[in-house]
C-alpha positions as CSV (number, residue, x, y, z in Angstrom):
1,M,0.0,0.0,0.0
2,P,1.7,3.3,-1.1
3,D,1.9,6.2,1.3
4,F,2.1,9.8,0.4
5,L,3.8,13.0,1.6
6,I,2.2,16.4,0.7
7,V,4.8,19.1,1.1
8,S,4.3,22.8,1.6
9,S,6.9,25.5,2.1
10,T,7.1,28.6,4.3
11,E,8.9,30.3,1.5
12,D,5.8,30.2,-0.7
13,V,2.6,32.1,0.0
14,A,0.6,30.0,-2.4
15,S,1.9,26.8,-0.8
16,M,0.9,28.0,2.6
17,N,-2.5,29.0,1.3
18,I,-3.0,25.5,0.0
19,R,-1.8,24.0,3.2
20,E,-4.3,26.0,5.2
21,R,-7.1,24.8,3.0
22,L,-6.0,21.2,3.5
23,L,-6.0,21.7,7.3
24,T,-9.4,23.5,7.5
25,S,-11.4,21.5,4.9
26,S,-15.0,20.7,5.7
27,H,-14.8,17.5,3.6
28,Y,-11.9,15.7,5.3
29,K,-9.6,16.0,8.3
30,F,-5.9,15.9,9.2
31,H,-4.7,15.4,12.8
32,Q,-1.3,16.2,14.3
33,I,1.0,13.3,15.1
34,D,4.1,13.0,17.3
35,S,6.6,12.6,14.4
36,M,8.6,15.6,13.0
37,W,9.8,16.2,9.4
38,H,12.2,19.0,8.5
39,N,12.0,20.2,12.1
40,N,8.3,20.8,11.7
41,I,5.2,19.0,13.0
42,I,3.5,16.5,10.8
43,Y,-0.2,16.0,10.2
44,E,-1.8,12.8,9.0
45,F,-4.9,12.4,7.0
46,S,-7.8,11.2,9.2
47,G,-10.4,10.5,6.5
48,F,-13.4,12.0,4.7
49,D,-16.4,13.2,6.7
50,E,-19.4,10.9,6.3
51,Q,-18.0,9.4,3.0
52,E,-17.6,5.7,3.7
53,E,-17.0,4.8,0.1
54,R,-14.1,7.2,-0.3
55,N,-12.7,6.2,3.0
56,S,-12.7,2.6,1.9
57,Q,-10.8,3.6,-1.3
58,I,-8.0,5.0,0.8
59,E,-8.0,2.4,3.6
60,G,-4.5,1.2,4.4
61,N,-2.8,4.2,2.7
62,R,-1.2,6.9,4.8
63,I,-1.2,10.6,3.7
64,Y,1.1,13.0,5.6
65,L,1.2,16.8,5.4
66,G,4.7,18.1,5.9
67,L,6.2,21.6,6.1
68,T,9.7,22.8,5.1
69,D,11.5,26.1,5.4
70,T,13.3,25.3,2.1
71,S,12.1,26.5,-1.3
72,L,10.4,23.5,-2.9
73,I,12.5,23.7,-6.1
74,H,15.6,23.4,-4.0
75,L,14.4,20.7,-1.7
76,N,17.3,18.3,-2.3
77,D,17.1,16.3,1.0
78,L,14.0,14.6,2.4
79,K,15.9,13.9,5.6
80,L,14.4,10.4,5.9
81,A,16.9,9.4,8.6
82,E,15.6,12.2,10.8
83,T,11.9,11.2,10.8
84,E,9.8,8.2,11.8
85,I,7.4,8.5,8.9
86,T,7.8,6.6,5.6
87,F,6.2,7.4,2.3
88,D,6.4,6.3,-1.4
89,H,5.3,9.4,-3.3
90,V,5.7,13.1,-2.9
91,I,3.3,15.9,-3.9
92,M,4.6,19.4,-3.8
93,A,1.9,22.1,-3.3
94,S,3.5,25.1,-4.9
95,R,3.0,28.5,-6.6
96,H,3.5,29.0,-10.3
97,R,4.9,32.2,-11.7
98,S,4.7,33.2,-15.4
99,K,5.5,36.4,-17.4
100,T,1.9,36.8,-18.4
101,S,0.5,36.2,-14.9
102,R,-2.3,34.2,-16.4
103,P,-4.5,32.5,-13.8
104,A,-3.7,28.8,-14.0
105,L,-3.7,25.5,-12.1
106,L,-0.9,23.2,-13.3
107,V,0.9,19.9,-12.8
108,H,4.2,18.6,-13.9
109,T,7.2,16.3,-13.1
110,T,10.6,17.7,-12.4
111,G,14.1,17.6,-13.8
112,N,16.5,19.5,-16.1
113,W,17.1,18.6,-19.8
114,G,19.9,21.0,-20.5
115,R,23.3,21.9,-19.1
116,E,22.0,24.6,-16.8
117,A,19.9,24.3,-13.6
118,E,18.9,27.8,-12.9
119,Y,15.8,26.8,-11.0
120,G,17.0,23.9,-8.8
121,G,18.1,20.4,-9.3
122,N,21.2,19.3,-11.3
123,P,21.9,19.8,-15.0
124,R,20.8,16.9,-17.2
125,E,19.2,15.1,-14.4
126,L,15.6,14.0,-14.0
127,S,13.7,13.2,-10.8
128,F,11.8,10.0,-10.2
129,A,8.2,10.1,-11.5
130,S,4.9,8.3,-11.8
131,A,2.9,8.8,-15.0
132,L,-0.2,7.7,-13.2
133,L,0.2,10.2,-10.4
134,R,0.9,13.1,-12.7
135,K,-2.2,12.3,-14.8
136,S,-4.2,11.9,-11.7
137,G,-3.2,15.4,-10.6
138,F,-4.2,16.9,-14.0
139,L,-7.6,15.3,-14.2
140,S,-8.3,16.1,-10.5
141,L,-7.6,19.8,-11.2
142,I,-10.1,19.7,-14.1
143,F,-12.7,17.9,-11.9
144,N,-12.5,20.2,-8.9
145,S,-12.2,23.4,-10.9
146,Q,-15.5,22.6,-12.7
147,K,-17.3,22.2,-9.4
148,V,-16.8,25.9,-8.6
149,N,-16.6,29.2,-10.5
150,L,-13.0,29.2,-11.7
151,E,-13.6,29.7,-15.4
152,E,-10.8,32.2,-15.6
153,F,-8.2,29.6,-14.6
154,A,-6.5,27.5,-17.3
155,I,-5.8,23.9,-16.4
156,D,-2.4,23.0,-17.8
157,V,0.1,20.1,-18.0
158,E,3.6,21.6,-18.1
159,V,6.6,19.8,-19.6
160,T,9.1,18.5,-17.2
161,H,11.2,21.3,-15.7
162,H,13.1,22.7,-12.7
163,G,14.2,21.0,-9.5
164,P,14.4,19.0,-7.4
165,S,16.0,16.3,-9.5
166,I,18.0,14.3,-6.9
167,L,15.2,12.9,-4.7
168,K,14.7,9.1,-4.9
169,K,10.9,9.3,-4.5
170,P,8.6,9.8,-7.4
171,L,7.2,13.3,-7.2
172,I,4.9,15.8,-8.9
173,F,4.2,19.6,-8.5
174,I,0.6,20.7,-8.3
175,E,0.7,24.5,-8.7
176,L,-1.4,27.6,-8.2
177,G,-0.5,30.4,-10.6
178,S,0.5,32.8,-11.7
179,S,0.7,36.0,-9.6
180,K,0.1,37.1,-6.0
181,E,-3.5,37.8,-6.7
182,E,-4.0,34.1,-7.5
183,W,-1.6,32.8,-4.8
184,T,-3.7,34.4,-2.1
185,N,-7.0,33.4,-3.7
186,I,-8.7,31.2,-1.1
187,L,-11.2,29.5,-3.5
188,A,-8.4,28.6,-6.0
189,A,-6.2,27.3,-3.2
190,E,-9.1,25.1,-2.0
191,V,-9.5,23.7,-5.5
192,V,-5.8,22.8,-5.5
193,A,-6.0,21.3,-2.0
194,N,-9.0,19.1,-2.9
195,S,-7.3,18.1,-6.1
196,I,-4.3,16.9,-4.2
197,I,-6.5,14.5,-2.2
198,E,-8.5,13.6,-5.3
199,A,-5.2,12.8,-7.2
200,I,-4.3,10.3,-4.6
201,L,-7.6,8.5,-4.9
202,R,-7.4,8.5,-8.7
203,F,-3.9,7.2,-8.6
204,L,-4.9,4.3,-6.4
205,Q,-7.8,3.5,-8.7
206,Y,-5.6,3.7,-11.8
207,T,-3.0,1.5,-10.2
208,E,-5.6,-1.1,-9.2
209,N,-7.3,-1.1,-12.7
210,K,-4.0,-1.5,-14.6
211,D,-5.8,-0.2,-17.8
212,H,-3.5,2.7,-18.7
213,K,-0.7,2.8,-21.2
214,I,2.4,4.7,-20.1
215,G,4.2,7.1,-22.4
216,L,7.2,9.4,-22.6
217,G,6.4,12.6,-24.5
218,F,8.6,14.6,-26.9
219,G,7.9,17.9,-28.7
220,G,5.6,20.9,-28.4
221,T,6.0,23.9,-26.2
222,H,6.0,24.5,-22.5
223,Y,2.3,24.0,-22.0
224,A,1.9,20.6,-23.5
225,Q,-1.5,20.9,-25.1
226,N,-1.4,17.8,-27.3
227,F,-0.2,15.6,-24.5
228,S,-2.9,17.0,-22.1
229,R,-5.5,16.3,-24.8
230,L,-4.3,12.7,-25.1
231,E,-4.6,12.3,-21.4
232,R,-8.1,13.8,-21.3
233,E,-9.4,11.6,-24.1
234,N,-7.4,8.3,-23.8
235,K,-6.2,5.8,-21.2
236,I,-2.6,6.9,-21.5
237,A,-0.4,8.8,-19.0
238,F,2.9,10.5,-19.4
239,S,5.7,10.7,-16.8
240,F,8.2,12.9,-18.5
241,I,7.5,15.4,-21.4
242,C,10.5,16.9,-23.2
243,P,9.7,20.2,-25.1
244,K,10.9,20.7,-28.7
245,Y,13.6,23.2,-27.7
246,F,15.5,20.5,-25.8
247,I,15.1,17.6,-28.2
248,K,18.5,18.2,-29.9
249,D,20.2,18.0,-26.5
250,L,18.8,14.5,-25.9
251,D,21.1,11.5,-25.8
252,N,21.0,8.0,-24.5
253,S,21.8,9.0,-21.0
254,I,18.7,11.2,-20.8
255,I,16.5,8.7,-22.5
256,D,17.8,6.0,-20.0
257,Q,16.8,8.3,-17.2
258,M,13.3,8.9,-18.6
259,I,12.8,5.1,-18.8
260,G,14.6,4.1,-15.6
261,N,13.2,6.9,-13.4
262,T,9.5,6.3,-14.4
263,V,8.1,3.8,-11.8
264,E,5.8,2.3,-14.4
265,K,6.9,0.3,-17.4
266,I,7.0,2.4,-20.6
267,D,4.7,1.3,-23.4
268,Y,5.3,4.1,-25.9
269,F,7.6,6.9,-27.0
270,V,5.1,9.6,-28.2
271,I,6.1,12.4,-30.5
272,D,4.1,15.6,-31.0
273,W,4.7,15.4,-34.8
274,K,3.5,18.9,-35.6
275,G,5.3,20.2,-32.5
276,T,8.8,19.2,-33.9
277,N,10.7,20.2,-37.0
278,S,12.5,17.9,-39.4
279,E,15.9,18.3,-37.7
280,E,14.4,17.6,-34.3
281,K,12.6,14.5,-35.6
282,Q,15.7,13.2,-37.3
283,H,17.8,13.6,-34.1
284,L,15.1,12.1,-31.8
285,I,14.1,9.1,-33.9
286,S,17.8,8.1,-34.5
287,I,18.1,7.8,-30.7
288,L,14.7,6.2,-29.9
289,N,15.2,3.5,-32.6
290,E,17.9,2.1,-30.3
291,Y,15.2,1.0,-27.8
292,D,12.7,-1.8,-28.0
293,I,9.8,0.6,-27.3
294,P,7.2,1.5,-30.0
295,I,7.3,5.1,-31.4
296,R,3.9,6.7,-31.8
297,K,2.7,10.1,-33.0
298,T,0.2,12.1,-30.9
299,K,-2.2,12.0,-33.9
300,D,-2.2,8.2,-33.8
301,F,-4.4,8.4,-30.7
302,K,-8.1,9.2,-31.3
């Protein structure tokens, strides 16, 4: 039975807003436990209020809510030796910042494709990831945003980017963006908080059903529209998505990380055909042909 750690940071106003919504929810409860993590108290999920069916779905799985004073993108040490809790997956509750300040709710895995690591992690290093958990986060954001009036918020899958990259636990970021106005928005933070809990339930269901194909994505721009469309419309989930502007930097060492750091078995390499030019395709396919994994185009999926 997998256990989960939800992480918030005192360095991040949106993260703390989401944390507050988790702790004050009228739909479920957390209770304080004796263990510490990162020198802060830990809360454990107590269950849903008067929702026996949902409680049975999560029975046997522990969900912890932790707090760190470190920036989430620079969280390079889980300090497992200093805590009594154990967990298998990490969900970072974070802010998102963009130049346009567009209101958005987002999910992505982490790591750096290039030789620079300006925003945490190490160059040319990918974190561990679960495709099913990342998809669960995405669909949970859609589900919960539709229940309230958040029409001005885009729901996006981002390509894999920024740190941390060194942690040995599969992790995702679920984010509230993209300016202070949104970071302090209580309703939006509540949607993210509920989506984090919902994502865990969906992940457990997907894992039990074993009816999803697992893909590695290549091509397109930062907001991976074609891959998010595939996930909305098909039983496929992506762990890592490499945008077009890093494809020519790919080599076997990075592809090996994409495969080896995904906790599920990879079924397909999937290329956004229109989202890559001829030189990018040539470079990419010459590498991918070395692996015994089928290559598909996004347009192959209906």
